C-alpha positions as CSV (number, residue, x, y, z in Angstrom):
1,X,85.7,101.1,111.6
2,X,82.9,103.3,112.8
3,X,81.9,106.0,110.4
4,X,81.8,109.5,111.7
5,X,78.3,111.0,111.9
6,X,77.8,114.4,110.4
7,X,77.2,117.3,112.6
8,X,73.5,118.3,112.8
9,X,72.2,121.4,114.4
10,X,69.9,120.7,117.4
11,X,67.3,123.0,119.1
12,X,69.8,124.0,121.8
13,X,72.3,125.1,119.1
14,X,69.6,127.2,117.4
15,X,68.8,128.8,120.8
16,X,72.4,129.8,121.3
17,X,72.6,131.0,117.8
18,X,69.6,133.3,118.4
19,X,71.3,134.6,121.5
20,X,74.3,135.5,119.4
21,X,72.1,137.2,116.8
22,X,70.3,139.3,119.5
23,X,73.6,140.4,121.0
24,X,75.3,141.0,117.6
25,X,72.3,143.1,116.4
26,X,71.5,145.1,119.6
27,X,74.9,145.8,121.0
28,X,76.4,147.8,118.1
29,X,73.1,149.7,117.6
30,X,72.9,150.8,121.3
31,X,76.6,151.7,121.2
32,X,76.3,153.8,118.0
33,X,73.4,155.8,119.4
34,X,75.2,156.3,122.7
35,X,78.2,157.6,120.8
36,X,75.9,159.9,118.7
37,X,74.2,161.4,121.8
38,X,77.6,162.0,123.5
39,X,79.0,163.6,120.3
40,X,81.6,161.0,119.6
41,X,80.8,160.2,115.9
42,X,82.9,162.8,114.3
43,X,81.8,166.0,112.4
44,X,78.6,164.6,111.0
45,X,77.0,162.2,113.6
46,X,73.6,162.2,111.7
47,X,75.2,160.9,108.6
48,X,77.2,158.3,110.6
49,X,74.0,157.0,112.3
50,X,72.1,156.9,109.0
51,X,74.9,155.0,107.3
52,X,75.2,152.6,110.1
53,X,71.5,151.8,110.4
54,X,71.1,151.6,106.6
55,X,74.0,149.3,106.1
56,X,72.9,147.3,109.1
57,X,69.5,146.8,107.6
58,X,70.9,145.7,104.3
59,X,73.4,143.3,106.0
60,X,70.7,141.6,108.1
61,X,68.4,141.2,105.1
62,X,71.2,139.7,103.1
63,X,72.0,137.3,105.9
64,X,68.3,136.3,106.1
65,X,68.4,135.5,102.4
66,X,71.6,133.5,102.9
67,X,70.1,131.2,105.5
68,X,68.2,129.0,103.1
69,X,71.0,128.3,100.6
70,X,73.4,127.4,103.5
71,X,70.8,125.2,105.1
72,X,70.2,123.4,101.8
73,X,73.9,123.1,100.9
74,X,74.9,121.7,104.3
75,X,71.7,119.9,105.0
76,X,71.0,121.8,108.2
77,X,67.3,122.2,108.2
78,X,67.2,123.6,111.8
79,X,69.1,126.6,110.5
80,X,66.0,128.1,108.9
81,X,64.7,128.8,112.4
82,X,66.9,131.9,112.6
83,X,65.8,133.3,109.3
84,X,62.8,135.1,110.7
85,X,64.8,136.6,113.5
86,X,67.4,138.0,111.1
87,X,64.6,139.4,108.9
88,X,62.9,141.1,111.9
89,X,66.2,142.7,112.9
90,X,66.7,143.8,109.3
91,X,63.3,145.6,109.6
92,X,64.2,147.0,113.0
93,X,67.4,148.6,111.6
94,X,65.5,149.9,108.6
95,X,62.9,151.4,110.9
96,X,65.7,153.0,113.0
97,X,67.2,154.3,109.8
98,X,63.9,156.0,108.8
99,X,63.2,157.4,112.3
100,X,66.7,158.8,112.5
101,X,66.3,160.5,109.2
102,X,62.9,162.0,110.2
103,X,64.1,163.1,113.7
104,X,67.7,164.2,113.1
105,X,67.8,165.2,109.5
106,X,64.3,166.6,109.0
107,X,63.7,167.7,112.6
108,X,60.2,166.1,112.5
109,X,59.0,168.3,109.6
110,X,56.4,165.9,108.2
111,X,55.5,168.1,105.3
112,X,59.1,168.1,104.3
113,X,59.2,164.3,104.6
114,X,56.3,164.0,102.1
115,X,58.1,166.4,99.7
116,X,61.3,164.4,100.0
117,X,59.5,161.1,99.2
118,X,57.9,162.6,96.2
119,X,60.9,164.6,94.8
120,X,63.9,162.3,95.6
121,X,63.8,158.9,93.8
122,X,66.2,157.3,96.2
123,X,64.0,158.2,99.2
124,X,60.9,157.1,97.3
125,X,62.3,153.6,96.7
126,X,63.7,153.4,100.3
127,X,60.3,154.3,101.7
128,X,58.5,151.7,99.6
129,X,61.1,149.1,100.8
130,X,60.3,150.1,104.4
131,X,56.6,149.6,103.8
132,X,57.2,146.2,102.3
133,X,59.4,145.2,105.2
134,X,56.8,146.5,107.6
135,X,54.1,144.3,106.1
136,X,56.5,141.3,106.3
137,X,57.4,142.0,110.0
138,X,53.7,142.5,111.0
139,X,52.7,139.2,109.4
140,X,55.7,137.2,110.7
141,X,54.0,135.6,113.7
142,X,53.0,132.0,113.7
143,X,49.4,132.8,114.4
144,X,49.1,135.1,111.3
145,X,51.0,132.6,109.2
146,X,48.4,129.9,110.1
147,X,45.5,132.3,109.4
148,X,46.9,133.4,106.0
149,X,47.7,129.9,104.8
150,X,49.2,129.8,101.3
151,X,48.8,133.6,101.0
152,X,51.5,134.0,103.7
153,X,54.3,132.7,101.5
154,X,53.1,134.8,98.5
155,X,53.3,137.9,100.7
156,X,56.7,137.1,102.0
157,X,58.1,136.6,98.5
158,X,57.9,140.4,98.3
159,X,61.2,140.3,100.4
160,X,63.1,140.0,97.1
161,X,61.6,143.2,95.7
162,X,62.3,144.9,99.1
163,X,65.9,143.8,98.8
164,X,66.2,145.1,95.3
165,X,64.7,148.5,96.3
166,X,67.1,148.8,99.2
167,X,70.0,148.1,96.9
168,X,68.7,150.8,94.5
169,X,68.2,153.2,97.4
170,X,71.8,152.6,98.5
171,X,73.4,153.1,95.1
172,X,71.3,156.2,94.3
173,X,72.1,157.8,97.7
174,X,75.9,157.5,97.2
175,X,77.3,160.6,95.6
176,X,80.9,159.5,94.8
177,X,82.4,156.2,95.7
178,X,80.3,153.5,94.2
179,X,82.5,150.5,95.0
180,X,80.7,149.4,98.1
181,X,77.2,149.7,96.7
182,X,78.2,147.7,93.6
183,X,79.7,145.0,95.9
184,X,76.3,144.9,97.7
185,X,74.5,144.6,94.4
186,X,76.7,141.7,93.4
187,X,76.1,139.9,96.7
188,X,72.3,140.4,96.4
189,X,72.3,139.2,92.8
190,X,74.3,136.2,93.8
191,X,71.7,135.3,96.4
192,X,68.9,135.8,93.9
193,X,70.8,133.6,91.5
194,X,70.6,130.7,94.0
195,X,66.8,131.2,93.8
196,X,66.6,131.6,90.0
197,X,64.4,128.4,89.5
198,X,62.0,129.4,92.3
199,X,61.7,133.0,91.1
200,X,61.3,131.9,87.4
201,X,58.6,129.5,88.4
202,X,56.7,132.2,90.4
203,X,57.1,134.7,87.6
204,X,55.9,132.2,85.1
205,X,52.8,131.3,87.2
206,X,51.9,134.9,87.7
207,X,52.3,135.5,83.9
208,X,50.0,132.6,83.2
209,X,47.4,133.8,85.7
210,X,47.5,137.3,84.2
211,X,47.1,135.8,80.7
212,X,44.2,133.5,81.5
213,X,42.6,136.1,83.7
214,X,42.4,138.4,80.7
215,X,41.4,135.9,78.0
216,X,39.8,133.1,80.1
217,X,41.1,129.5,79.9
218,X,40.2,127.8,76.6
219,X,39.4,131.1,74.8
220,X,41.3,131.8,71.5
Protein backbone atom coordinates (compact mmCIF):
# COMPACT_ATOMS: atom_id res chain seq x y z
CA UNK A 1 0.00 0.00 0.00
CA UNK A 2 1.50 3.33 -1.07
CA UNK A 3 1.69 5.90 1.70
CA UNK A 4 0.20 9.26 0.90
CA UNK A 5 2.75 12.04 0.67
CA UNK A 6 2.05 15.13 2.71
CA UNK A 7 1.21 18.30 0.85
CA UNK A 8 4.11 20.72 0.56
CA UNK A 9 3.93 24.28 -0.64
CA UNK A 10 5.91 24.92 -3.80
CA UNK A 11 7.16 28.21 -5.28
CA UNK A 12 4.16 28.41 -7.61
CA UNK A 13 1.79 28.09 -4.65
CA UNK A 14 3.60 30.92 -2.89
CA UNK A 15 3.32 33.06 -6.02
CA UNK A 16 -0.44 32.59 -6.16
CA UNK A 17 -0.71 33.19 -2.44
CA UNK A 18 1.08 36.51 -2.90
CA UNK A 19 -1.36 37.42 -5.67
CA UNK A 20 -4.24 36.73 -3.26
CA UNK A 21 -2.58 38.90 -0.61
CA UNK A 22 -2.12 41.78 -3.07
CA UNK A 23 -5.76 41.63 -4.14
CA UNK A 24 -7.09 41.16 -0.61
CA UNK A 25 -5.09 44.12 0.70
CA UNK A 26 -5.46 46.61 -2.15
CA UNK A 27 -9.05 46.03 -3.29
CA UNK A 28 -10.84 46.92 -0.02
CA UNK A 29 -8.50 49.88 0.55
CA UNK A 30 -9.24 51.36 -2.87
CA UNK A 31 -12.96 50.63 -2.44
CA UNK A 32 -13.08 52.31 0.98
CA UNK A 33 -11.40 55.49 -0.24
CA UNK A 34 -13.64 55.59 -3.31
CA UNK A 35 -16.66 55.36 -1.00
CA UNK A 36 -15.23 58.12 1.19
CA UNK A 37 -14.71 60.51 -1.71
CA UNK A 38 -18.21 59.78 -3.05
CA UNK A 39 -19.71 60.37 0.42
CA UNK A 40 -20.98 56.82 0.91
CA UNK A 41 -19.46 56.05 4.32
CA UNK A 42 -22.23 57.42 6.49
CA UNK A 43 -22.28 60.46 8.72
CA UNK A 44 -18.59 60.38 9.69
CA UNK A 45 -16.52 59.21 6.70
CA UNK A 46 -13.25 60.35 8.30
CA UNK A 47 -13.81 58.14 11.32
CA UNK A 48 -14.78 55.25 9.04
CA UNK A 49 -11.56 55.58 7.01
CA UNK A 50 -9.41 55.90 10.13
CA UNK A 51 -11.00 52.84 11.70
CA UNK A 52 -10.68 50.78 8.52
CA UNK A 53 -7.02 51.62 7.90
CA UNK A 54 -6.09 51.25 11.57
CA UNK A 55 -7.77 47.86 11.96
CA UNK A 56 -6.37 46.80 8.58
CA UNK A 57 -2.83 47.61 9.71
CA UNK A 58 -3.32 45.64 12.93
CA UNK A 59 -4.86 42.67 11.11
CA UNK A 60 -2.02 42.48 8.59
CA UNK A 61 0.61 42.76 11.31
CA UNK A 62 -1.04 39.96 13.27
CA UNK A 63 -1.16 37.82 10.13
CA UNK A 64 2.54 38.43 9.54
CA UNK A 65 3.25 37.26 13.10
CA UNK A 66 1.02 34.23 12.57
CA UNK A 67 2.99 32.98 9.55
CA UNK A 68 5.96 31.52 11.45
CA UNK A 69 3.91 29.49 13.99
CA UNK A 70 1.77 28.05 11.18
CA UNK A 71 4.81 27.26 9.02
CA UNK A 72 6.46 25.54 11.98
CA UNK A 73 3.33 23.66 13.06
CA UNK A 74 2.54 22.26 9.62
CA UNK A 75 6.16 22.06 8.41
CA UNK A 76 5.56 24.44 5.51
CA UNK A 77 8.83 26.33 5.28
CA UNK A 78 7.88 28.00 2.00
CA UNK A 79 5.09 29.83 3.81
CA UNK A 80 7.53 32.25 5.45
CA UNK A 81 8.06 33.83 2.01
CA UNK A 82 4.76 35.70 2.40
CA UNK A 83 5.61 37.12 5.82
CA UNK A 84 7.49 40.13 4.47
CA UNK A 85 4.66 41.00 2.07
CA UNK A 86 2.10 40.93 4.88
CA UNK A 87 4.36 43.09 7.01
CA UNK A 88 4.82 45.62 4.21
CA UNK A 89 1.07 45.86 3.68
CA UNK A 90 0.67 46.31 7.43
CA UNK A 91 3.01 49.30 7.19
CA UNK A 92 1.18 50.55 4.09
CA UNK A 93 -2.15 50.52 5.94
CA UNK A 94 -0.57 52.17 8.98
CA UNK A 95 0.85 54.90 6.73
CA UNK A 96 -2.57 55.36 5.09
CA UNK A 97 -4.05 55.62 8.60
CA UNK A 98 -1.57 58.35 9.54
CA UNK A 99 -1.92 60.29 6.28
CA UNK A 100 -5.72 60.13 6.51
CA UNK A 101 -5.54 61.50 10.04
CA UNK A 102 -3.25 64.38 9.02
CA UNK A 103 -5.15 65.25 5.83
CA UNK A 104 -8.78 64.72 6.81
CA UNK A 105 -8.81 65.16 10.58
CA UNK A 106 -6.13 67.83 11.06
CA UNK A 107 -6.46 69.48 7.63
CA UNK A 108 -2.64 69.47 7.23
CA UNK A 109 -2.12 71.58 10.37
CA UNK A 110 1.40 70.34 11.15
CA UNK A 111 1.72 72.39 14.34
CA UNK A 112 -1.50 70.79 15.55
CA UNK A 113 -0.07 67.36 14.72
CA UNK A 114 2.95 68.01 16.94
CA UNK A 115 0.65 69.19 19.71
CA UNK A 116 -1.51 66.05 19.37
CA UNK A 117 1.54 63.76 19.50
CA UNK A 118 2.78 65.44 22.67
CA UNK A 119 -0.53 65.82 24.50
CA UNK A 120 -2.43 62.65 23.59
CA UNK A 121 -0.77 59.41 24.78
CA UNK A 122 -2.66 57.19 22.34
CA UNK A 123 -1.39 59.27 19.42
CA UNK A 124 2.12 59.28 20.91
CA UNK A 125 2.33 55.49 21.02
CA UNK A 126 0.70 55.20 17.60
CA UNK A 127 3.27 57.57 16.10
CA UNK A 128 6.16 55.67 17.71
CA UNK A 129 4.72 52.42 16.31
CA UNK A 130 4.60 54.01 12.84
CA UNK A 131 8.25 55.06 13.12
CA UNK A 132 9.21 51.50 14.07
CA UNK A 133 7.21 50.03 11.19
CA UNK A 134 8.81 52.58 8.84
CA UNK A 135 12.31 51.46 9.83
CA UNK A 136 11.32 47.82 9.31
CA UNK A 137 9.76 48.53 5.91
CA UNK A 138 12.75 50.57 4.68
CA UNK A 139 15.16 47.81 5.72
CA UNK A 140 13.10 44.93 4.32
CA UNK A 141 14.92 44.52 1.00
CA UNK A 142 17.27 41.60 0.43
CA UNK A 143 20.14 43.98 -0.35
CA UNK A 144 19.83 45.80 2.96
CA UNK A 145 19.42 42.49 4.77
CA UNK A 146 22.74 41.28 3.36
CA UNK A 147 24.50 44.52 4.25
CA UNK A 148 23.21 44.56 7.83
CA UNK A 149 23.97 40.90 8.51
CA UNK A 150 23.06 39.83 12.05
CA UNK A 151 21.98 43.38 12.93
CA UNK A 152 19.06 43.01 10.52
CA UNK A 153 17.33 40.41 12.69
CA UNK A 154 17.91 42.49 15.80
CA UNK A 155 16.26 45.46 14.11
CA UNK A 156 13.29 43.43 12.93
CA UNK A 157 12.68 42.05 16.41
CA UNK A 158 11.30 45.52 17.17
CA UNK A 159 8.14 44.38 15.37
CA UNK A 160 6.98 42.90 18.68
CA UNK A 161 7.22 46.28 20.39
CA UNK A 162 5.47 47.92 17.42
CA UNK A 163 2.62 45.41 17.74
CA UNK A 164 2.25 46.10 21.46
CA UNK A 165 2.22 49.84 20.84
CA UNK A 166 -0.44 49.45 18.16
CA UNK A 167 -2.56 47.40 20.56
CA UNK A 168 -2.10 50.11 23.19
CA UNK A 169 -2.96 52.82 20.66
CA UNK A 170 -6.13 50.94 19.77
CA UNK A 171 -7.43 50.35 23.28
CA UNK A 172 -6.62 53.92 24.39
CA UNK A 173 -8.37 55.41 21.36
CA UNK A 174 -11.66 53.60 22.04
CA UNK A 175 -14.01 55.60 24.22
CA UNK A 176 -16.74 53.08 25.04
CA UNK A 177 -16.91 49.51 23.75
CA UNK A 178 -13.67 47.77 24.72
CA UNK A 179 -14.68 44.26 23.64
CA UNK A 180 -12.96 44.34 20.24
CA UNK A 181 -9.70 45.94 21.48
CA UNK A 182 -9.50 43.33 24.26
CA UNK A 183 -10.01 40.54 21.71
CA UNK A 184 -7.14 41.98 19.67
CA UNK A 185 -4.98 42.13 22.78
CA UNK A 186 -5.72 38.46 23.45
CA UNK A 187 -4.80 37.51 19.89
CA UNK A 188 -1.54 39.45 20.08
CA UNK A 189 -0.58 38.00 23.45
CA UNK A 190 -1.33 34.52 22.12
CA UNK A 191 1.04 35.09 19.20
CA UNK A 192 3.71 36.41 21.55
CA UNK A 193 3.19 33.36 23.78
CA UNK A 194 4.18 31.13 20.86
CA UNK A 195 7.47 33.07 20.83
CA UNK A 196 7.98 33.09 24.59
CA UNK A 197 11.21 31.05 24.47
CA UNK A 198 12.69 33.25 21.75
CA UNK A 199 11.67 36.47 23.49
CA UNK A 200 12.90 35.23 26.87
CA UNK A 201 16.26 34.30 25.36
CA UNK A 202 16.65 37.69 23.69
CA UNK A 203 15.65 39.54 26.85
CA UNK A 204 18.07 37.45 28.89
CA UNK A 205 20.91 38.12 26.44
CA UNK A 206 20.23 41.86 26.47
CA UNK A 207 20.14 41.84 30.26
CA UNK A 208 23.49 40.05 30.40
CA UNK A 209 25.05 42.46 27.89
CA UNK A 210 23.81 45.41 29.94
CA UNK A 211 25.09 43.85 33.18
CA UNK A 212 28.56 43.02 31.86
CA UNK A 213 28.74 46.30 29.99
CA UNK A 214 28.41 48.17 33.28
CA UNK A 215 30.66 45.97 35.39
CA UNK A 216 32.88 44.32 32.81
CA UNK A 217 33.24 40.52 32.62
CA UNK A 218 35.10 39.02 35.53
CA UNK A 219 34.71 42.10 37.76
CA UNK A 220 33.14 41.61 41.19
